N, C-alpha and C positions, 0 to 999 in steps of 0.2 A: 556834597559839594566838592570833594576830591577823590570820587570813586571812579574807579577805571571804566569806561565806557568802549564800546566798538564803535568804530567809524565807515568799516566795509561789511558787506557779506550781510546773511541774514538777521545776526545780530545787532546790525547796526543800529544807533539809536535814532529816533525819528527828527533830531535837528540836524543829522547829518544826511540823512536819506534826503529830507528835503533840501537844503544847500547843495548836493549832487544832482540833485532833478532840475534846480534851478539854473545851473552853473554846471556843465557834465565835465568841462575841460577839454582838451585838445588831442590827449590819448587815446587809446583804442579801449580804453576801459574808464567809467567816472571813478574810479577807487581812488581814495586818498592814497598817494604814494608815498608820502614821509613827513614825519613832524614838520610843523612850521607853516604847512602850507595853509592858505589864510584865504578869506572870503570877505568881501566888502557887501555891508547891508547896508544901506540906508535910512534914513528917519521914517519912513514910513512900510518899511520892511521889503524894501524888494532888493533881490540878490543881484549886485552891480557887477559885478568881477571876481573871477577867481585868479588867485595867485600862487605861483609856483612856489616851492620851500625857498630857492635861493634870493628872492625877489626883497629886495630892502624895505626897511620902512619909510625911507627918503622916498622910493620909488612909489608907493603906497600913497604917501601923502601928497604926491603928483597929482595922483588920480582924483583924489578927495578934494585938492584943489579945483580940479576942473569941474567940478560937481555945483560949485557954488554959485 
């Protein structure tokens, strides 16, 4: 459970490959750029939005509230 995994490149974990394919982001590359980048996944497994590392939990909560 606490094993280090890759999130970018050929060795990226399948979960992160899928998340990035669903929400590639705004940059030239879909790569995860820094720790604390966040993905919001709804209850049916759809990737709703991708958030930059500097996005606060309160900002994510606003998006979640809008989904209800």
